[in-house]
C-alpha positions in Angstrom: 0.0 0.0 0.0 2.8 2.4 0.9 4.7 1.4 -2.3 1.6 2.3 -4.4 1.4 5.7 -2.7 5.1 6.3 -3.5 4.6 5.3 -7.1 1.6 7.5 -7.4 3.6 10.4 -5.9 6.4 9.7 -8.3 4.1 9.8 -11.3 2.5 13.0 -10.1 5.9 14.6 -9.7 6.7 13.6 -13.4 3.4 15.2 -14.6 4.1 18.4 -12.7 7.6 18.5 -14.1 6.4 18.1 -17.6 3.8 20.8 -17.1 6.5 23.1 -15.8 8.8 22.3 -18.7 6.1 22.8 -21.2 5.1 26.2 -19.7 8.7 27.3 -19.7 9.2 26.3 -23.4 6.0 28.1 -24.4 7.2 31.4 -22.8 10.6 31.0 -24.6 9.1 30.0 -27.9 10.3 32.4 -30.7 7.4 34.0 -32.7 7.2 34.5 -36.4 7.7 38.2 -37.4 5.8 40.5 -37.4 3.8 40.0 -34.2 0.4 41.8 -34.0 -1.4 42.7 -30.8 -5.0 44.0 -31.0 -7.7 45.2 -28.7 -10.3 47.9 -28.0 -10.0 51.2 -26.1 -11.6 54.7 -26.3 -14.5 53.3 -28.2 -12.2 52.3 -31.1 -9.5 49.7 -31.8 -5.8 49.5 -31.3 -3.2 47.5 -33.2 0.5 47.2 -32.4 2.6 45.4 -35.0 6.3 44.6 -34.1 9.0 43.3 -36.4 11.6 42.7 -33.7 12.5 39.0 -32.9 10.3 38.2 -29.8 9.3 35.3 -27.7 5.8 34.5 -26.5 6.8 35.5 -23.0 8.1 38.9 -24.2 5.0 39.5 -26.2 2.8 38.7 -23.1 4.7 41.3 -21.1 4.5 43.9 -23.9 0.8 43.4 -24.3 0.2 43.9 -20.6 2.3 47.1 -20.6 0.6 48.5 -23.7 -2.9 47.9 -22.1 -1.7 49.6 -18.9 -0.6 52.7 -20.8 -3.9 52.9 -22.7 -6.0 52.4 -19.6 -4.0 55.1 -17.8 -4.8 57.6 -20.5 -8.5 56.5 -20.6 -8.8 56.9 -16.8 -7.3 60.4 -17.0 -8.9 61.9 -20.1 -12.2 60.2 -20.9 -15.5 62.1 -20.9 -17.4 58.8 -20.7 -16.1 57.7 -17.3 -17.4 59.2 -14.1 -14.2 58.3 -12.4 -12.0 60.0 -15.0 -9.5 62.7 -13.8 -10.8 65.1 -16.5 -14.5 64.7 -15.3 -13.4 65.6 -11.8 -11.7 68.7 -13.2 -14.8 69.7 -15.2 -16.9 69.4 -12.0 -14.5 71.3 -9.7 -15.4 74.7 -8.3 -14.7 77.6 -10.7 -11.6 79.6 -9.9 -10.0 77.0 -7.7 -6.6 75.5 -8.8 -6.8 71.7 -9.2 -3.8 69.3 -9.1 -3.5 67.3 -12.3 -1.3 64.5 -13.6 1.7 65.1 -15.8 -0.1 63.7 -18.8 -3.3 65.8 -18.4 -1.3 68.9 -17.9 0.9 68.1 -21.0 -2.2 67.5 -23.2 -4.0 70.6 -22.0 -0.8 72.7 -22.6 -0.4 71.3 -26.2 -4.1 72.0 -26.8 -3.8 75.6 -25.6 -0.8 76.2 -27.9 -2.7 74.8 -30.9 -5.7 76.9 -30.0 -3.7 80.1 -30.0 -1.7 79.3 -33.1 -5.0 78.4 -35.0 -6.9 81.5 -33.9 -9.4 79.3 -32.1 -10.1 76.7 -34.8 -9.0 74.2 -32.1 -10.6 74.5 -28.6 -10.8 71.9 -25.9 -13.6 73.9 -24.1 -15.9 72.9 -26.9 -17.4 70.0 -24.9 -20.8 71.6 -24.3 -21.3 72.2 -28.0 -20.2 68.6 -28.9 -22.8 67.4 -26.4 -25.4 69.8 -27.9 -24.9 68.4 -31.3 -25.3 64.8 -30.1 -21.7 63.7 -30.4 -20.7 63.6 -26.7 -21.5 61.7 -23.5 -24.9 63.5 -23.0 -26.4 61.1 -25.7 -29.0 63.7 -26.7 -31.5 62.8 -29.5 -30.0 63.4 -32.9 -31.6 66.8 -33.7 -30.6 70.3 -34.8 -30.4 72.5 -31.7 -32.3 75.8 -31.6 -30.5 79.1 -32.1 -31.1 79.9 -28.4 -29.5 76.7 -27.2 -26.6 77.2 -29.6 -26.0 80.9 -28.5 -26.2 79.9 -24.8 -23.5 77.2 -25.1 -21.3 79.1 -27.6 -21.1 81.9 -25.0 -19.4 79.6 -22.6 -16.8 78.3 -25.0 -13.3 79.8 -25.1 -9.8 78.4 -24.4 -9.1 81.6 -22.3 -11.3 80.1 -19.6 -8.6 77.6 -18.7 -5.5 78.7 -16.7 -2.5 76.3 -16.5 0.5 76.2 -14.3 2.6 73.4 -15.7 5.4 73.8 -13.2 3.0 73.3 -10.3 0.9 70.7 -12.2 -2.3 72.7 -11.6 -5.1 74.1 -13.7 -8.4 75.9 -13.1 -11.5 76.9 -15.0 -12.5 80.5 -14.8 -15.8 80.0 -16.5 -18.2 77.1 -16.5 -16.6 75.3 -19.6 -16.6 71.6 -20.3 -13.2 70.4 -21.3 -13.3 67.7 -24.0 -9.9 66.2 -25.1 -11.4 63.7 -27.6 -9.7 65.5 -30.5 -6.1 65.0 -29.0 -6.2 62.3 -26.2 -6.0 59.5 -28.8 -2.9 61.0 -30.3 -1.3 61.4 -26.9 -2.2 57.7 -26.1 -0.4 56.7 -29.4 2.7 58.6 -28.2 2.5 56.9 -24.8 2.4 53.4 -26.4 5.3 54.3 -28.7 7.3 55.7 -25.7 6.7 52.4 -23.8 7.9 50.3 -26.7 11.0 52.5 -27.0 11.7 51.9 -23.3 11.3 48.2 -23.7 14.0 48.2 -26.5 11.6 47.5 -29.4 13.1 49.1 -32.5 10.7 48.2 -35.3 6.9 48.8 -34.8 3.7 50.3 -36.1 1.2 51.6 -33.6 -2.4 52.1 -34.9 -4.8 53.6 -32.4 -8.1 54.2 -34.2 -6.3 55.5 -37.3 -3.7 57.5 -35.4 -0.4 56.0 -36.4 3.3 56.1 -35.4 6.2 54.1 -36.7 9.8 53.1 -35.8 12.3 51.2 -37.9 11.4 48.7 -40.6 8.4 46.5 -41.5 10.9 43.9 -42.7 14.3 44.2 -40.9 16.2 41.9 -43.3 15.0 43.7 -46.4 14.9 47.1 -44.7 11.4 47.9 -46.1 9.5 50.8 -44.7 6.1 50.7 -43.0 3.4 51.7 -45.4 0.0 53.4 -44.6 -3.0 54.3 -46.7 -4.7 57.7 -46.7 -8.3 56.8 -47.1 -11.3 58.5 -48.7 -14.9 57.3 -48.8 -16.1 56.0 -52.1 -19.6 54.5 -52.7 -20.0 54.2 -48.9 -16.7 52.3 -48.5 -13.3 53.2 -47.5 -10.4 52.9 -49.9 -6.8 54.0 -49.9 -6.4 57.1 -52.0 -2.6 57.3 -51.4 -0.1 54.7 -50.0 2.8 56.4 -48.2 6.0 55.1 -46.5 6.4 56.1 -42.9 9.9 56.3 -41.4 9.9 57.1 -37.7 7.1 59.6 -37.9 3.5 59.7 -36.8 0.3 60.7 -38.7 -3.2 61.7 -37.6 -6.1 62.2 -40.0 -9.3 64.2 -39.3 -12.2 63.7 -41.7 -15.9 64.7 -41.9 -17.3 61.5 -43.4 -17.3 58.9 -40.6 -19.2 60.4 -37.7 -22.4 62.4 -38.5 -26.1 62.4 -38.2 -28.9 63.4 -40.6 -31.9 65.5 -39.9 -34.5 66.8 -42.4 -32.4 65.4 -45.3 -29.2 67.3 -44.3 -26.0 65.7 -43.0 -24.2 67.2 -40.0 -20.5 66.5 -39.4 -19.2 65.6 -36.0 -16.5 68.3 -36.4 -17.7 71.4 -34.8 -16.2 74.9 -35.4 -15.6 76.4 -31.9 -15.8 79.9 -33.5 -19.5 79.6 -34.5 -20.7 76.5 -32.7 -21.8 74.7 -35.9 -20.7 71.6 -37.8 -18.3 72.4 -40.7 -19.8 72.6 -44.2 -16.8 73.2 -46.5 -15.4 70.9 -49.2 -12.4 69.7 -47.3 -12.9 65.9 -46.8 -9.9 65.0 -44.7 -6.6 66.4 -43.4 -3.6 64.2 -42.5 -0.8 65.8 -40.4 2.6 64.2 -40.2 4.6 65.1 -37.1 7.1 63.5 -34.6 4.4 63.7 -31.9 1.0 62.2 -32.6 -0.7 64.4 -30.0 0.4 67.5 -31.9 -0.6 65.8 -35.2 -4.0 64.9 -33.8 -4.7 68.4 -32.5 -3.5 70.1 -35.7 -5.5 67.7 -37.9 -8.7 68.9 -36.2 -7.8 72.5 -36.3 -7.0 72.4 -40.0 -10.2 70.4 -40.7 -12.2 73.1 -39.0 -10.4 75.9 -40.8 -11.0 74.4 -44.3 -8.6 74.0 -47.2 -7.6 77.6 -47.9 -7.3 78.9 -44.4 -6.0 75.5 -43.2 -3.2 75.4 -45.7 -2.2 79.0 -44.9 -1.9 77.9 -41.2 0.1 74.8 -42.3 2.5 77.0 -44.3 2.7 79.5 -41.5 3.6 76.9 -38.9 5.7 74.7 -41.2 3.4 71.7 -40.9 3.7 68.5 -42.9 0.1 68.3 -44.2 -1.9 66.4 -46.9 -5.4 67.5 -47.7 -8.2 65.7 -49.7 -10.6 68.2 -51.2 -14.0 67.4 -52.7 -14.7 68.4 -56.3 -18.1 67.1 -57.1 -17.8 63.3 -57.0 -14.0 63.4 -57.3 -11.1 64.3 -55.0 -8.1 66.6 -55.3 -5.0 66.0 -53.2 -3.1 69.1 -52.0 0.1 69.1 -49.8 1.9 71.6 -47.9 5.5 72.5 -48.8 6.7 70.7 -45.7 5.0 67.5 -46.9 6.7 67.7 -50.3 10.1 68.3 -48.6 9.7 65.3 -46.4 8.4 62.8 -48.9 10.4 64.1 -52.0 9.4 65.1 -55.5 9.4 61.6 -57.0 6.7 60.4 -54.7 4.7 63.6 -55.0 4.6 63.3 -58.8 3.8 59.5 -58.8 0.8 60.2 -56.6 -0.4 63.2 -58.5 -0.4 65.5 -55.5 -0.4 69.3 -55.9 1.8 71.5 -53.8 0.0 74.4 -52.1 2.7 76.9 -52.9 2.3 76.3 -56.6 -1.4 76.9 -56.3 -0.8 80.2 -54.5 1.5 81.3 -57.3 -1.1 80.5 -59.9 -3.7 82.6 -58.1 -1.4 85.5 -57.9 -0.5 85.3 -61.6 -4.2 85.1 -62.5 -5.1 88.2 -60.5 -2.1 90.1 -61.7 -0.6 90.6 -58.2 
């Protein structure tokens, strides 16, 4: 009887040893490149593609770290979470300085800079207007607001209602504005994921957070091929790539008026609101892509230029030396126009092959036509 027990214990020990060895080998198993991680956050998706040689254990650790970075930004900057740091700031007493995290202060400071540079085309105090037009957390019925409602909420909007003290990590509202960071927080989160991957020694990756993209290194290390991304336009209700571009250690954010909207009385209303008049944009600019080392800056500027429209927006892009590609409606067709910075970054050969106009050339043509 005792011998049977010993034999049983022996076999049990062998089974445990085999399980341990199997688990260890699984963690150390090399994975075929590239490795793709996917998930959902901020009401959209994320994809992280890595070309570095990695084991299953390393990927498990990276996935946990990426999700922690994304959750941290969501908990800080969401307007859909009652426990978010931003919602606490929006509900704090007026005029009282509130301590804020490094990340929230950074994003608000970037936002204020873009607001000033764009003459108010970008404004994070637009939250009440976003809610009024049924695109925010209030979940109002999809209807056109009255002029009285519009004037009332527009009167509260203005980035001058936010005071920041970045050194003290404090901010305050001086008017009853609702801060909404949805036009820039996703870009900041993209930067955070990229910074995390850099810290972990990952040298070749593509981060895609709901269409906000940032790359490092190569898609194929051995062949040294660049990451390639598509700039999309809607066609017959579907998305297709109008241009395919190589990205080399840079980020891109695109703002468009065709994905989020509602219809009332036969008219379509874009989700992009102009903070200067409180109404959805109505011009022919279909999308703006901004290429920048920081995706937070790219995200904010893409929204500002989308609000401004093609002519005013391209003037701003030239003034601030931004790397920009615009897709402009012309009936049922599209025209692609780039800033001088875009042309300088991607080179004449690619510009010509994609049939992209350069904004400076168009400006010269207008001057010649008017005799100026």
